C-alpha positions as CSV (number, residue, x, y, z in Angstrom):
1,M,4.4,3.0,-0.4
2,K,1.4,4.5,1.4
3,K,3.1,3.9,4.8
4,T,6.3,5.6,3.6
5,S,4.4,8.6,2.3
6,L,2.5,8.9,5.6
7,L,5.7,8.6,7.6
8,A,7.5,11.2,5.4
9,A,4.5,13.6,5.7
10,S,4.4,13.3,9.5
11,F,8.1,13.9,9.7
12,F,7.9,17.1,7.7
13,A,4.9,18.3,9.7
14,V,6.7,17.8,13.0
15,S,10.0,19.4,11.7
16,T,8.2,22.5,10.5
17,M,6.5,23.1,13.8
18,T,9.8,23.4,15.7
19,A,11.2,25.9,13.1
20,T,9.1,28.9,14.2
21,A,11.3,31.8,14.9
22,G,11.1,33.0,18.5
23,G,8.8,30.3,19.7
24,L,5.5,31.1,21.5
25,S,6.9,33.4,24.2
26,A,5.9,37.0,24.4
27,P,8.2,39.5,22.7
28,V,10.7,41.3,24.9
29,M,10.2,45.1,24.6
30,E,13.2,47.4,25.2
31,P,12.5,50.4,27.4
32,V,12.4,53.7,25.7
33,V,15.2,56.0,26.9
34,I,14.3,59.7,27.0
35,V,17.3,62.1,27.4
36,E,16.4,65.5,28.6
37,E,18.9,68.3,28.3
38,V,19.2,70.7,31.2
39,E,20.4,74.2,30.5
40,T,22.7,75.7,33.1
41,A,22.7,79.4,33.9
42,S,24.8,81.4,31.6
43,D,27.6,83.7,32.7
44,S,25.8,86.8,31.5
45,S,24.1,87.2,35.0
46,G,27.6,88.0,36.5
47,I,28.3,90.5,33.7
48,L,25.0,92.3,34.5
49,Q,25.9,92.8,38.1
50,W,29.3,94.3,37.1
51,M,27.6,96.6,34.7
52,I,25.1,97.8,37.3
53,L,28.0,98.4,39.7
54,A,29.9,100.4,37.1
55,A,26.8,102.5,36.4
56,V,26.4,103.3,40.1
57,I,30.1,104.3,40.3
58,V,29.8,106.5,37.2
59,A,26.7,108.1,38.6
60,A,28.4,108.7,42.0
61,T,31.5,110.3,40.5
62,A,29.4,112.5,38.2
63,N,27.8,114.4,41.2
């Protein structure tokens, strides 16, 4: 009886050691992805040039 109990206890001790999740290796870390939004130039700069040209033409015709 004592030998059977000792054998059963050693079997359970060995079987629980292999049941560790992930093992002993270091955890794998995922790289952090950083997304940066880049703003493009708006179309209002082209409108500004046309407005300056129109103001120069109006000023030239007024004289």
